[in-house]
PLY file of the C-alpha trace (Angstrom):
ply
format ascii 1.0
element vertex 349
property float x
property float y
property float z
element edge 348
property int vertex1
property int vertex2
end_header
0.00 0.00 0.00
1.15 3.52 -0.84
2.66 5.82 1.77
0.60 8.96 2.38
1.68 12.41 3.57
0.10 15.70 4.55
1.31 18.40 2.14
-0.98 21.32 2.95
-3.11 22.81 5.72
-5.23 25.93 6.17
-7.98 27.00 8.53
-10.42 29.85 8.89
-10.14 32.18 11.90
-11.86 30.80 15.00
-14.63 33.26 15.87
-17.64 33.30 18.16
-20.07 33.88 15.29
-20.10 34.63 11.57
-22.74 36.19 9.39
-22.33 33.46 6.79
-24.69 30.63 5.96
-24.67 27.31 7.78
-23.24 25.47 4.76
-19.81 26.96 5.41
-19.19 28.26 1.88
-18.03 31.69 3.02
-15.43 30.12 5.33
-14.32 27.46 2.85
-13.66 29.49 -0.31
-10.70 31.47 1.12
-9.00 28.46 2.73
-9.47 26.30 -0.38
-7.66 29.00 -2.34
-4.95 29.30 0.32
-4.15 25.58 0.47
-4.28 25.09 -3.31
-1.97 28.05 -3.86
0.48 26.73 -1.25
0.71 23.33 -2.96
0.52 24.56 -6.54
-2.51 22.40 -7.21
-5.64 23.30 -9.16
-9.13 22.01 -8.47
-8.88 19.50 -11.31
-5.68 18.05 -9.79
-7.49 16.76 -6.68
-8.36 13.08 -7.03
-10.76 12.85 -4.09
-12.67 15.33 -1.93
-14.05 14.36 1.48
-15.80 16.51 4.08
-17.03 16.35 7.66
-20.00 18.31 9.01
-23.43 17.79 10.57
-26.93 18.38 9.28
-28.11 18.66 12.90
-25.75 21.56 13.50
-26.60 23.22 10.17
-30.33 22.79 10.72
-30.93 21.46 7.22
-30.84 18.16 5.37
-27.85 17.40 3.13
-26.06 20.60 4.11
-22.76 19.16 2.86
-24.14 19.23 -0.70
-24.55 23.00 -0.47
-20.97 23.28 0.80
-19.75 21.87 -2.52
-20.58 25.29 -3.97
-17.23 26.34 -2.50
-15.51 23.90 -4.88
-17.38 24.93 -8.00
-19.66 23.26 -10.49
-16.89 22.25 -12.89
-14.92 20.07 -13.33
-16.84 17.08 -11.92
-15.35 15.72 -8.69
-15.05 12.43 -6.80
-16.58 13.31 -3.42
-17.65 11.77 -0.11
-18.79 12.93 3.34
-18.89 11.84 6.98
-21.44 13.06 9.50
-18.81 13.73 12.17
-15.53 15.54 12.66
-13.53 15.78 9.44
-10.62 13.93 11.06
-12.63 10.82 10.15
-13.04 12.16 6.61
-9.25 12.33 6.52
-9.12 8.67 7.51
-11.39 7.82 4.57
-9.20 9.84 2.20
-6.06 8.18 3.62
-7.53 4.75 2.83
-8.46 5.95 -0.66
-4.84 6.88 -1.40
-3.37 3.84 0.35
-5.38 1.51 -1.89
-4.13 3.30 -5.01
-7.48 4.68 -6.20
-6.20 8.28 -6.22
-2.90 10.05 -5.56
-4.21 13.30 -4.04
-7.09 14.17 -1.73
-8.47 17.34 -0.15
-10.30 16.99 3.16
-12.33 19.74 4.80
-14.57 20.24 7.80
-16.81 23.12 8.80
-19.27 24.09 11.47
-21.34 27.15 12.31
-21.74 26.40 16.01
-23.33 29.78 16.68
-26.47 28.74 14.77
-28.89 27.42 17.37
-28.23 25.90 20.79
-25.03 23.87 20.33
-24.92 22.29 23.78
-28.50 21.08 23.43
-27.96 19.87 19.85
-25.06 17.68 21.02
-27.50 15.74 23.20
-28.58 14.05 19.98
-25.29 12.09 20.12
-26.49 10.29 23.24
-28.24 6.96 23.61
-31.64 7.64 21.98
-33.64 5.50 24.41
-32.52 6.52 27.89
-30.22 9.58 27.74
-31.15 11.75 24.74
-34.83 12.17 25.80
-33.57 13.89 28.97
-31.70 16.48 26.83
-28.60 16.76 29.05
-26.30 19.40 27.62
-22.70 18.58 26.69
-21.17 20.76 29.43
-23.21 19.07 32.15
-22.09 15.63 30.95
-18.46 16.78 30.97
-19.09 18.16 34.47
-20.07 14.67 35.66
-16.82 13.32 34.25
-14.79 16.12 35.87
-16.48 15.56 39.25
-15.62 11.86 39.14
-11.97 12.75 38.61
-11.91 15.32 41.39
-13.60 13.03 43.91
-11.26 10.15 43.04
-8.15 12.33 43.34
-7.18 11.79 39.68
-6.81 15.58 39.24
-7.53 18.85 41.02
-9.21 22.07 40.00
-5.75 23.67 39.90
-4.59 20.98 37.48
-7.52 21.86 35.25
-6.86 25.60 35.47
-3.20 25.08 34.60
-4.26 23.36 31.38
-6.39 26.38 30.44
-3.65 28.88 31.32
-1.04 27.04 29.26
-3.39 26.72 26.28
-4.22 30.43 26.25
-0.56 31.39 26.54
0.31 29.15 23.56
-2.54 30.23 21.29
-1.69 31.83 17.97
-3.27 34.79 16.14
-6.14 32.73 14.70
-7.39 31.65 18.13
-10.70 32.79 19.58
-9.32 33.00 23.13
-5.68 33.77 23.96
-3.34 35.65 26.27
-1.45 35.26 29.50
-3.66 34.54 32.50
-2.96 33.77 36.14
-4.12 30.40 37.47
-5.29 31.98 40.72
-7.53 34.35 38.75
-9.03 31.45 36.85
-9.80 29.59 40.08
-11.60 32.68 41.41
-14.13 32.58 38.56
-17.65 31.23 39.22
-18.79 27.78 38.14
-20.99 27.42 35.08
-21.63 23.68 35.62
-20.01 22.62 38.88
-17.10 21.80 38.89
-16.52 23.42 35.47
-15.74 27.10 35.06
-15.84 28.97 31.76
-12.12 28.44 31.12
-12.58 24.67 31.53
-14.84 24.53 28.47
-14.02 25.03 24.81
-15.73 28.17 23.48
-18.59 27.94 21.00
-16.81 28.59 17.72
-17.52 29.01 14.02
-14.72 27.81 11.78
-13.40 25.47 9.10
-10.21 23.61 8.25
-8.72 21.92 5.19
-5.89 19.38 4.76
-4.34 18.08 1.52
-2.98 14.52 1.32
-0.75 13.03 -1.36
0.77 9.67 -2.20
4.52 9.06 -2.02
4.82 9.66 -5.77
3.24 13.11 -5.52
4.10 14.31 -2.02
7.67 15.48 -2.69
6.51 17.27 -5.82
4.08 19.30 -3.70
6.19 20.03 -0.61
9.89 19.80 0.15
9.22 18.33 3.60
5.92 16.36 3.70
4.47 15.13 6.98
4.40 11.36 6.42
1.59 9.47 8.16
3.21 6.51 9.93
0.22 5.42 12.02
-3.50 6.12 11.81
-6.23 4.40 13.84
-9.54 5.04 15.58
-11.60 3.17 18.16
-15.07 3.61 19.69
-16.61 2.83 23.08
-20.15 2.15 24.26
-22.78 4.78 23.59
-24.08 4.25 27.12
-22.27 6.64 29.45
-23.18 4.59 32.52
-21.41 1.51 31.19
-18.05 3.29 30.74
-15.26 4.22 33.15
-15.15 7.95 32.47
-11.78 8.33 34.20
-10.11 6.28 31.48
-10.18 6.33 27.69
-9.49 2.78 26.50
-10.42 3.66 22.91
-7.68 6.32 22.88
-5.19 3.88 24.38
-6.02 1.23 21.77
-5.82 3.71 18.89
-2.48 5.08 20.15
-1.00 1.61 20.54
-2.08 0.70 17.01
-0.68 3.96 15.58
2.65 3.69 17.42
3.60 6.73 19.50
7.30 6.12 20.27
9.47 9.19 19.84
6.62 11.69 19.63
7.84 15.16 20.63
4.65 17.14 20.12
0.94 16.34 20.42
-2.20 18.19 19.38
-5.03 16.83 21.54
-8.70 17.43 20.80
-9.80 17.91 24.41
-12.84 20.24 24.58
-12.58 20.35 28.39
-9.51 20.86 30.57
-9.86 17.60 32.50
-10.16 15.64 29.25
-6.64 16.69 28.27
-5.45 15.07 31.50
-7.36 11.88 30.64
-5.92 11.82 27.12
-2.33 12.37 28.21
-2.60 9.37 30.50
-4.38 7.23 27.89
-1.70 7.86 25.26
1.17 7.80 27.74
2.55 11.26 26.97
5.31 12.38 29.31
6.30 15.85 30.46
8.86 15.99 27.64
6.07 16.10 25.01
4.79 19.55 24.05
0.99 19.62 24.26
-1.21 21.82 22.04
1.32 24.45 20.92
-1.53 25.94 18.86
-3.62 26.51 21.98
-5.87 23.58 21.14
-9.68 23.47 21.23
-9.84 25.41 24.50
-8.90 28.46 22.41
-11.19 27.72 19.47
-13.35 24.66 18.87
-15.19 24.74 15.53
-17.46 21.72 15.57
-16.61 19.08 12.96
-13.38 20.87 12.04
-11.45 21.02 15.34
-10.23 17.40 15.13
-9.05 17.88 11.54
-7.35 21.09 12.65
-5.42 19.13 15.28
-3.99 16.96 12.49
-3.24 20.02 10.39
-1.62 21.91 13.27
0.59 18.94 14.16
1.51 18.37 10.51
2.38 22.04 10.05
5.18 21.64 12.62
6.70 18.90 10.47
6.13 20.82 7.24
7.98 23.83 8.67
10.81 21.72 10.12
9.96 22.72 13.71
9.35 19.08 14.72
10.34 15.65 13.50
7.67 13.30 14.88
4.22 14.45 16.03
0.87 13.09 17.16
-2.64 14.38 16.54
-5.83 13.27 18.26
-9.51 13.81 17.49
-12.61 12.91 19.46
-16.30 12.54 18.73
-19.31 11.81 20.90
-19.92 12.53 24.60
-17.15 12.27 27.21
-14.45 11.02 24.79
-16.58 8.21 23.37
-14.77 7.80 20.04
-11.11 8.66 19.50
-8.68 8.84 16.59
-4.87 9.04 16.68
-2.66 10.04 13.77
1.15 9.96 13.97
3.29 11.84 11.42
6.99 12.38 10.85
9.46 14.15 8.60
11.92 12.17 6.45
15.21 13.15 4.91
0 1
1 2
2 3
3 4
4 5
5 6
6 7
7 8
8 9
9 10
10 11
11 12
12 13
13 14
14 15
15 16
16 17
17 18
18 19
19 20
20 21
21 22
22 23
23 24
24 25
25 26
26 27
27 28
28 29
29 30
30 31
31 32
32 33
33 34
34 35
35 36
36 37
37 38
38 39
39 40
40 41
41 42
42 43
43 44
44 45
45 46
46 47
47 48
48 49
49 50
50 51
51 52
52 53
53 54
54 55
55 56
56 57
57 58
58 59
59 60
60 61
61 62
62 63
63 64
64 65
65 66
66 67
67 68
68 69
69 70
70 71
71 72
72 73
73 74
74 75
75 76
76 77
77 78
78 79
79 80
80 81
81 82
82 83
83 84
84 85
85 86
86 87
87 88
88 89
89 90
90 91
91 92
92 93
93 94
94 95
95 96
96 97
97 98
98 99
99 100
100 101
101 102
102 103
103 104
104 105
105 106
106 107
107 108
108 109
109 110
110 111
111 112
112 113
113 114
114 115
115 116
116 117
117 118
118 119
119 120
120 121
121 122
122 123
123 124
124 125
125 126
126 127
127 128
128 129
129 130
130 131
131 132
132 133
133 134
134 135
135 136
136 137
137 138
138 139
139 140
140 141
141 142
142 143
143 144
144 145
145 146
146 147
147 148
148 149
149 150
150 151
151 152
152 153
153 154
154 155
155 156
156 157
157 158
158 159
159 160
160 161
161 162
162 163
163 164
164 165
165 166
166 167
167 168
168 169
169 170
170 171
171 172
172 173
173 174
174 175
175 176
176 177
177 178
178 179
179 180
180 181
181 182
182 183
183 184
184 185
185 186
186 187
187 188
188 189
189 190
190 191
191 192
192 193
193 194
194 195
195 196
196 197
197 198
198 199
199 200
200 201
201 202
202 203
203 204
204 205
205 206
206 207
207 208
208 209
209 210
210 211
211 212
212 213
213 214
214 215
215 216
216 217
217 218
218 219
219 220
220 221
221 222
222 223
223 224
224 225
225 226
226 227
227 228
228 229
229 230
230 231
231 232
232 233
233 234
234 235
235 236
236 237
237 238
238 239
239 240
240 241
241 242
242 243
243 244
244 245
245 246
246 247
247 248
248 249
249 250
250 251
251 252
252 253
253 254
254 255
255 256
256 257
257 258
258 259
259 260
260 261
261 262
262 263
263 264
264 265
265 266
266 267
267 268
268 269
269 270
270 271
271 272
272 273
273 274
274 275
275 276
276 277
277 278
278 279
279 280
280 281
281 282
282 283
283 284
284 285
285 286
286 287
287 288
288 289
289 290
290 291
291 292
292 293
293 294
294 295
295 296
296 297
297 298
298 299
299 300
300 301
301 302
302 303
303 304
304 305
305 306
306 307
307 308
308 309
309 310
310 311
311 312
312 313
313 314
314 315
315 316
316 317
317 318
318 319
319 320
320 321
321 322
322 323
323 324
324 325
325 326
326 327
327 328
328 329
329 330
330 331
331 332
332 333
333 334
334 335
335 336
336 337
337 338
338 339
339 340
340 341
341 342
342 343
343 344
344 345
345 346
346 347
347 348
């Protein structure tokens, strides 16, 4: 099977709300142009297009079809879609190249989280018989998980605040939330869903991201230092929250073991809540020598259905620039880290 590498990445600014439509076209057109210009590719050069989004979030059926307007009506394209974070669309595109069907792929994800009540909409991910009819919001479910960890001694509120402070200090210019902040000041803030404070939760964010993949034959033509994917796996756990140990993430552990994480020096973790970063670090086995979320991570901007793909793009960009040699990216979907994906990339001489 063919080796596959990331050769391009772009993302829209993470903002609280946009005036654009829910199909993401206004966010996608500029970043399509940016990533195609950076790789020297034209629309007709892309062998496969794959997207990630949600009709529930957009409030319309087949919203991803409308998003194809950002690509254009001609030439005809080979296209697919997943109803979840676009990190899983990237997995589909990776398989497409590995099997030799195409030699290039463009993957994109978008979400207008400001349209409607996001935290209530996410209740539709829950078990439809016992949990979803109660309409528990996503922050309250994460609060249950955080409380379990605090009561068991797995972490403290200070540990959680330190994650938020580090993320904000690392965030780049495209982040929604950034800046130096004192941990003591964060701990003085009121709870929004005990034991979670505002800084413990990823902000509601509109945004989009795009990643370009290429086969070994094309990758070096498109970038002088591709980010080669050496391991890529995802696992899922029970949809019943009560049947899971929320202090552990066995699906992340299994995916990381299958992907192979030895020698990783940097990790972009898709942890929408501060305590979930702590869970993920333990599940993957990341030590203090590994840099976590140098982009700021989802706590500084969390566009639904694009944030996981952005973690892969952010990690890959460190390899593309030569700033890192071997990196890891993680994406999650579902309540309380139900489904998890791990992608490991490296640079090669």
